[in-house]
VOBA-1610 file (N, C-alpha, C; in pm, whole numbers, padded with zeros to 5 digits, always signed):
BEGIN
Met+00049-00047-00888Met+00031+00022-00803Met-00054+00120-00816Ile-00166+00120-00884Ile-00211+00231-00908Ile-00370+00123-00976His-00475+00207-00906His-00644+00188-00905His-00694+00209-00984Asp-00777+00162-01071Asp-00796+00246-01190Asp-00947+00185-01174Gly-00999+00126-01132Gly-01133+00033-01151Gly-01306+00110-01073Arg-01397+00120-01000Arg-01446+00181-00972Arg-01375+00263-00832Ser-01354+00434-00874Ser-01267+00515-00854Ser-01355+00661-00731Arg-01293+00658-00643Arg-01316+00766-00532Arg-01239+00888-00527Lys-01318+01057-00493Lys-01246+01119-00438Lys-01176+01120-00376Leu-01023+01204-00417Leu-00953+01237-00287Leu-00944+01281-00238Pro-00903+01245-00102Pro-00900+01397+00056Pro-00879+01475+00036Phe-00836+01547-00064Phe-00639+01658-00122Phe-00727+01672-00237Asn-00672+01781-00260Asn-00657+01873-00422Asn-00525+01884-00425Pro-00486+01744-00542Pro-00400+01710-00612Pro-00283+01835-00668Ala-00372+01933-00708Ala-00347+02021-00791Ala-00225+02079-00747Glu-00288+02133-00592Glu-00173+02215-00471Glu-00072+02078-00450Ala-00111+01971-00420Ala-00002+01924-00373Ala+00091+01869-00464Val+00069+01872-00648Val+00157+01914-00634Val+00234+02015-00736Ala+00186+02172-00670Ala+00232+02295-00793Ala+00275+02285-00625His+00298+02183-00457His+00370+02233-00375His+00542+02133-00416Leu+00552+02013-00441Leu+00578+01945-00524Leu+00717+02022-00543Arg+00714+02051-00668Arg+00746+02145-00696Arg+00842+02274-00718Ala+00782+02361-00668Ala+00789+02446-00606Ala+00857+02405-00454Asn+00866+02264-00361Asn+01001+02246-00279Asn+01118+02113-00379Asp+01110+02109-00397Asp+01239+01995-00487Asp+01209+01976-00686Pro+01210+02099-00655Pro+01262+02112-00897Pro+01360+01969-00915Arg+01392+01905-00842Arg+01411+01836-00935Arg+01316+01698-00903Leu+01178+01714-00844Leu+01109+01578-00812Leu+01044+01627-00934Gly+00984+01757-00956Gly+00973+01844-01024Gly+00960+01787-01250Ala+01110+01795-01172Ala+01130+01705-01360Ala+01109+01628-01382Leu+01085+01549-01226Leu+01020+01340-01294Leu+00884+01430-01319Ile+00793+01554-01231Ile+00664+01532-01320Ile+00615+01620-01382Asp+00722+01657-01492Asp+00785+01706-01560Asp+00701+01606-01697Arg+00775+01539-01661Arg+00866+01369-01740Arg+00759+01286-01742Ala+00645+01241-01599Ala+00613+01171-01598Ala+00449+01198-01579Gly+00373+01317-01569Gly+00267+01394-01671Gly+00148+01384-01504Glu+00054+01405-01518Glu-00050+01436-01449Glu-00028+01268-01330Phe-00095+01366-01240Phe-00055+01261-01115Phe-00225+01193-01143Arg-00235+01077-01204Arg-00378+01046-01168Arg-00394+00870-01102Leu-00345+00874-00966Leu-00379+00827-00862Leu-00570+00829-00864Arg-00577+00702-00873Arg-00748+00697-00789Arg-00759+00555-00652Leu-00857+00625-00596Leu-00855+00504-00501Leu-00958+00435-00550Ala-00888+00285-00454Ala-00978+00132-00514Ala-01059+00197-00410Pro-01222+00089-00509Pro-01294+00141-00295Pro-01221+00063-00176Ser-01331+00153-00130Ser-01295+00083+00047Ser-01386+00041+00151Pro-01351-00105+00097Pro-01428-00204+00232Pro-01415-00168+00377Ser-01448-00230+00466Ser-01400-00204+00631Ser-01216-00286+00632Pro-01171-00215+00727Pro-01066-00293+00710Pro-01019-00404+00749Val-01153-00463+00806Val-01133-00630+00840Val-01143-00688+00637Glu-01204-00616+00678Glu-01231-00671+00422Glu-01052-00659+00402Ser-01004-00567+00344Ser-00858-00510+00342Ser-00759-00562+00361Leu-00739-00545+00542Leu-00645-00686+00588Leu-00704-00795+00544Leu-00737-00894+00539Leu-00759-01052+00564Leu-00726-01051+00403Glu-00804-00893+00275Glu-00738-00960+00106Glu-00593-00911+00144Ser-00549-00882+00177Ser-00375-00813+00251Ser-00333-00928+00268Ile-00386-01035+00375Ile-00283-01111+00483Ile-00322-01243+00287Leu-00419-01294+00280Leu-00378-01366+00130Leu-00380-01358+00066Tyr-00294-01254+00002Tyr-00224-01200-00109Tyr-00095-01176-00096Gln-00069-01212+00040Gln+00150-01207+00112Gln+00217-01316+00034Gln+00259-01320-00024Gln+00397-01400-00080Gln+00380-01493-00243Leu+00233-01434-00313Leu+00217-01516-00389Leu+00185-01375-00546His+00164-01493-00588His+00142-01418-00753His-00002-01382-00752Gly-00035-01311-00812Gly-00168-01264-00816Gly-00269-01286-00827Lys-00221-01336-00974Lys-00316-01445-01034Lys-00335-01602-00890Ala-00224-01632-00864Ala-00321-01723-00751Ala-00345-01681-00603Ala-00323-01629-00539Ala-00387-01492-00490Ala-00497-01463-00410Ala-00562-01473-00596Ala-00728-01358-00668Ala-00788-01561-00615Thr-00713-01660-00656Thr-00796-01722-00708Thr-00870-01800-00551Ile-00745-01799-00414Ile-00760-01867-00305Ile-00845-01720-00263His-00804-01592-00304His-00923-01492-00188His-01057-01505-00243Arg-01086-01564-00374Arg-01227-01551-00449Arg-01319-01708-00372Arg-01170-01855-00348Arg-01217-01971-00263Arg-01281-01934-00185Val-01194-01859-00090Val-01292-01812+00045Val-01399-01676+00055Arg-01358-01632-00034Arg-01547-01512-00043Arg-01660-01644-00118Glu-01616-01739-00156Glu-01737-01783-00156Glu-01826-01909-00154Tyr-01691-01976-00058Tyr-01725-02073+00054Tyr-01798-02010+00160Phe-01814-01895+00205Phe-01896-01792+00294Phe-01997-01680+00254Gly-01981-01648+00129Gly-02081-01632+00078Gly-02055-01488+00068Gly-01863-01437+00019Gly-01840-01307+00083Gly-01766-01257+00152Asp-01743-01187+00175Asp-01575-01205+00288Asp-01629-01231+00453Pro-01572-01261+00512Pro-01720-01328+00645Pro-01597-01261+00723Ala-01814-01313+00814Ala-01785-01144+00961Ala-01647-01250+01062Pro-01611-01135+01106Pro-01588-01168+01185Pro-01537-01304+01265Gln-01705-01331+01409Gln-01723-01456+01466Gln-01770-01553+01366Leu-01759-01562+01279Leu-01771-01709+01110Leu-01643-01744+01071Leu-01562-01617+01081Leu-01417-01696+01083Leu-01372-01750+01216Leu-01419-01689+01307Leu-01289-01800+01377Leu-01330-01930+01455Asp-01475-01903+01428Asp-01605-02045+01416Asp-01571-02166+01340Thr-01508-02104+01206Thr-01488-02168+01106Thr-01398-02295+01113Pro-01396-02410+01125Pro-01256-02486+01133Pro-01177-02445+01024Asp-01010-02524+01021Asp-00907-02493+00900Asp-00975-02577+00767Gly-01027-02724+00814Gly-01032-02805+00694Gly-01072-02658+00569Pro-01186-02598+00580Pro-01278-02511+00470Pro-01121-02422+00386Leu-01064-02315+00470Leu-01004-02271+00453Leu-00846-02337+00397Arg-00771-02441+00435Arg-00696-02522+00308Arg-00721-02571+00243Ala-00873-02617+00189Ala-00979-02683+00110Ala-00941-02529+00034Ala-00929-02435+00053Ala-00939-02248-00057Ala-00812-02273-00062Gly-00755-02323+00010Gly-00527-02275-00074Gly-00521-02210+00038Val-00528-02135+00174Val-00555-02067+00278Val-00425-02176+00407Ser-00261-02138+00331Ser-00220-02193+00394Ser-00213-02146+00590Gly-00150-02228+00660Gly-00141-02257+00791Gly-00160-02113+00901Asn-00021-02068+00895Asn-00008-01945+00867Asn-00066-01819+00902Lys-00095-01846+00727Lys-00216-01721+00670Lys-00359-01731+00787Ile-00395-01881+00814Ile-00528-01949+00891Ile-00505-01850+01026Lys-00393-01870+01122Lys-00355-01814+01244Lys-00404-01677+01225Ala-00292-01586+01103Ala-00385-01454+01062Ala-00482-01414+01032Leu-00560-01482+01003Leu-00665-01461+01046Leu-00785-01473+01119Arg-00726-01517+01194Arg-00834-01576+01330Arg-00790-01425+01351Asp-00624-01419+01358Asp-00627-01354+01498Asp-00699-01192+01424Leu-00689-01181+01295Leu-00754-01055+01266Leu-00898-01044+01283Ala-00930-01181+01288Ala-01084-01149+01379Ala-01068-01114+01496Ala-00997-01155+01614Ala-00969-01172+01748Ala-00990-00956+01658Arg-00887-00913+01666Arg-00877-00843+01676Arg-00980-00694+01673Thr-01031-00783+01525Thr-01137-00660+01557Thr-01257-00720+01607Leu-01234-00800+01678Leu-01438-00843+01761Leu-01376-00742+01945Asp-01266-00772+01897Asp-01174-00627+02070Asp-01208-00472+02020Gly-01170-00513+01911Gly-01230-00345+01855Gly-01013-00302+01801Thr-00997-00344+01887Thr-00775-00271+01790Thr-00843-00255+01639Val-00912-00360+01568Val-00882-00330+01426Val-01103-00200+01457Pro-01021-00114+01380Pro-01168-00006+01368Pro-01249-00038+01285Thr-01370+00044+01298Thr-01476-00004+01162Thr-01470+00177+01084His-01478+00114+01002His-01463+00207+00847His-01501+00286+00900Ala-01620+00352+00937Ala-01642+00505+01041Ala-01534+00506+01077Ala-01498+00505+01211Ala-01400+00481+01288Ala-01316+00567+01221Ile-01196+00450+01074Ile-01084+00431+01079Ile-01051+00553+00961Arg-01124+00633+00976Arg-01188+00750+00856Arg-01125+00898+00933Lys-01128+00867+01000Lys-01097+00989+01152Lys-01002+00945+01182Met-00929+00858+01177Met-00793+00806+01289Met-00719+00852+01192Pro-00581+00981+01299Pro-00464+00971+01190Pro-00351+00875+01166Asp-00300+00925+01122Asp-00221+00812+01025Asp-00155+00697+01082Ala-00043+00780+01221Ala+00017+00705+01297Ala-00058+00578+01425Glu-00153+00637+01409Glu-00252+00570+01485Glu-00335+00369+01425Ile-00361+00401+01296Ile-00400+00337+01242Ile-00276+00217+01214Val-00153+00320+01178Val-00059+00190+01167Val-00075+00136+01298Glu-00073+00201+01379Glu+00021+00070+01558Glu-00058+00022+01561Arg-00271+00044+01514Arg-00319-00098+01501Arg-00337-00162+01476Leu-00325-00114+01368Leu-00373-00245+01235Leu-00234-00328+01198Thr-00139-00291+01244Thr-00043-00374+01302Thr+00035-00497+01433Ala-00153-00466+01483Ala-00084-00552+01595Ala-00136-00699+01565Val-00207-00711+01475Val-00229-00797+01397Val-00190-00923+01360Arg-00145-01015+01377Arg-00084-01115+01331Arg-00048-01073+01151Gly+00099-01057+01073Gly+00092-01096+00977Gly+00042-00933+00875Ile+00071-00844+00988Ile+00062-00723+00919Ile+00179-00688+00986Gly+00197-00569+00818Gly+00343-00534+00869Gly+00314-00358+00856Thr+00447-00283+00907Thr+00383-00162+00814Thr+00367-00124+00682Trp+00466-00216+00590Trp+00385-00179+00472Trp+00292-00164+00423Thr+00175-00253+00497Thr+00114-00385+00415Thr-00037-00268+00472Val+00016-00166+00572Val-00120-00057+00605Val-00028+00096+00582Glu+00064+00108+00562Glu+00086+00223+00475Glu+00019+00248+00330Met+00026+00171+00181Met-00074+00116+00119Met-00237+00151+00145Leu-00245+00048+00257Leu-00405+00120+00335Leu-00455+00267+00266Leu-00314+00322+00354Leu-00349+00458+00366Leu-00337+00509+00215Ile-00232+00455+00198Ile-00253+00609+00047Ile-00387+00499-00077Phe-00364+00421-00113Phe-00394+00365-00195Phe-00544+00356-00155Arg-00632+00273-00044Arg-00797+00277+00048Arg-00820+00447+00074Leu-00762+00473+00168Leu-00771+00616+00201Leu-00734+00785+00203Gly-00673+00698+00126Gly-00617+00845-00001Gly-00508+00895+00100Arg-00504+00882+00246Arg-00401+01015+00229Arg-00320+01039+00202Pro-00235+01169+00258Pro-00195+01218+00117Pro+00016+01241+00203Asp+00003+01215+00320Asp+00142+01231+00416Asp+00170+01041+00400Val+00195+01028+00303Val+00236+00878+00366Val+00360+00851+00265Leu+00479+00820+00388Leu+00616+00753+00287Leu+00731+00636+00338Pro+00652+00535+00224Pro+00681+00445+00234Pro+00826+00375+00245Val+00873+00407+00299Val+01050+00408+00302Val+01135+00311+00262Thr+01050+00136+00332Thr+01145+00071+00261Thr+01012-00008+00151Asp+00935+00002+00071Asp+00930-00002-00037Asp+00976-00015-00178Tyr+01028-00145-00231Tyr+01179-00147-00351Tyr+01147-00046-00455Gly+00981-00042-00516Gly+00947+00126-00592Gly+01014+00241-00567Val+00928+00273-00408Val+00984+00400-00376Val+01132+00433-00427Arg+01182+00379-00313Arg+01392+00343-00357Arg+01391+00297-00456Lys+01373+00275-00537Lys+01382+00253-00682Lys+01400+00399-00800Gly+01252+00437-00729Gly+01233+00562-00832Gly+01344+00648-00783Tyr+01361+00642-00647Tyr+01488+00848-00552Tyr+01577+00709-00578Ala+01699+00618-00620Ala+01777+00560-00690Ala+01794+00731-00803Leu+01624+00603-00873Leu+01654+00637-01088Leu+01670+00811-01045Thr+01587+00887-00984Thr+01573+01026-00958Thr+01657+01140-00907Phe+01695+01107-00771Phe+01830+01191-00755Phe+01958+01105-00712Met+01980+01011-00804Met+02100+00919-00723Met+02206+00906-00850Arg+02303+00943-00859Arg+02356+00840-00993Arg+02414+00655-00917Val+02366+00643-01126Val+02297+00464-01008Val+02347+00441-01170Pro+02416+00337-01173Pro+02486+00225-01323Pro+02302+00277-01425Lys+02402+00330-01594Lys+02364+00272-01636Lys+02379+00142-01721Thr+02478+00020-01726Thr+02495-00061-01764Thr+02464-00145-01738Arg+02416-00152-01601Arg+02352-00263-01561Arg+02218-00252-01444Pro+02167-00305-01416Pro+02048-00368-01353Pro+02081-00231-01262Leu+01944-00190-01079Leu+02022-00167-00967Leu+02040-00297-00957Glu+02081-00261-00831Glu+02111-00397-00698Glu+02113-00358-00563Ala+02070-00385-00464Ala+02027-00333-00296Ala+02110-00165-00319Ala+02259-00267-00368Ala+02397-00152-00263Ala+02380+00033-00310Asp+02234-00059-00441Asp+02240+00102-00567Asp+02108+00192-00416Leu+02056+00124-00329Leu+01974+00223-00340Leu+01968+00285-00233Pro+01863+00378-00200Pro+01853+00487-00036Pro+01837+00379+00119Val+01882+00427+00158Val+01852+00325+00272Val+01796+00437+00330Pro+01645+00405+00469Pro+01540+00475+00555Pro+01573+00636+00554Glu+01676+00670+00617Glu+01721+00797+00679Glu+01738+00904+00522Val+01776+00793+00415Val+01826+00914+00295Val+01678+01006+00256Leu+01521+00843+00248Leu+01402+00878+00211Leu+01434+00992+00261Leu+01344+00972+00384Leu+01326+01088+00538Leu+01345+01238+00553Arg+01498+01219+00510Arg+01531+01349+00456Arg+01501+01456+00319Arg+01513+01386+00245Arg+01463+01414+00126Arg+01362+01440+00157Gly+01240+01326+00173Gly+01089+01413+00236Gly+01068+01503+00318Lys+01105+01605+00359Lys+01081+01687+00481Lys+01035+01816+00367Lys+01065+01774+00255Lys+01114+01854+00122Lys+00922+01805+00088Trp+00870+01748+00082Trp+00785+01717+00030Trp+00617+01699+00136Ala+00656+01662+00244Ala+00539+01733+00300Ala+00523+01779+00303Pro+00395+01844+00374Pro+00253+01701+00351Pro+00181+01581+00321Tyr+00210+01531+00155Tyr+00243+01537+00022Tyr+00321+01465+00007Arg+00454+01377+00044Arg+00436+01288+00039Arg+00427+01198-00003Ser+00245+01113-00073Ser+00238+00999-00079Ser+00219+01079-00197Val+00187+01196-00252Val+00225+01235-00443Val+00318+01178-00477Ala+00450+01222-00428Ala+00562+01187-00396Ala+00608+01061-00365Ser+00574+00984-00334Ser+00563+00848-00329Ser+00542+00807-00449Trp+00428+00855-00566Trp+00331+00795-00636Trp+00440+00822-00757Tyr+00473+00940-00778Tyr+00546+00981-00906Tyr+00702+00882-00867Leu+00734+00839-00772Leu+00905+00768-00770Leu+00818+00628-00824Trp+00696+00576-00797Trp+00736+00459-00807Trp+00678+00510-01011Arg+00655+00599-01054Arg+00651+00687-01204Arg+00758+00670-01308Ala+00848+00685-01216Ala+01054+00709-01202Ala+01078+00561-01306Cys+01005+00374-01206Cys+00963+00327-01273Cys+00973+00244-01394Asp+00853+00316-01375Asp+00747+00285-01485Asp+00821+00353-01640Leu+00915+00453-01606Leu+00932+00573-01713Leu+01005+00483-01805Ala+01140+00424-01642Ala+01260+00364-01601Ala+01247+00238-01729Lys+01135+00125-01694Lys+01044+00093-01800Lys+01133+00037-01944Ala+01019+00147-01939Ala+00963+00192-02074Ala+01087+00179-02207Lys+01172+00278-02129Lys+01256+00349-02214Lys+01334+00240-02266Pro+01373+00243-02448Pro+01397+00152-02511Pro+01622+00116-02472Gly+01604-00012-02502Gly+01702-00046-02472Gly+01729-00114-02308
//
């Protein structure tokens, strides 16, 4: 979940965010002590249509296979395709690149909704509130709330996003705040429901993205433990 390539400056003060979380939730503060410095780095920020195109191609595929398909699509178009060009392209070249029929439909819907203004430009999205971004981008076929939440955190650097359906966030919460079994792997029944996360998350606002990042780190710390 951490992007460490070409990075951009966060649009909020991470030291202030961490201090707020420590002051408002000592148990989360203990996790922060174990996990160390907040090291989120924003990924390069292409336009929303380019980000969503990548997200659609990566859905339900392992990273290497998805990266290969994404590379083939970009090679065919000579970069990320303009929406009208994507609409005008027949299915054949996309299928030859490895894009499934359902994903072709999603890409065409993405292109159409970009042309009609539903999907905002890069300049416009930076000025929009989180809720409006979620509403507009989830109108695209194949794009759910989780995908937009990841864009908000890792592309736009929004500070107050809590992805309550994310497995890593739920697992990190269970490891940090709940009595979980030590003798077996966590099961679905061990994980918190969204309402539990939302209640605790009130302590973390307006820096719930930072809290989420530390919950992901709780999973990393659990993996690193011997045995």
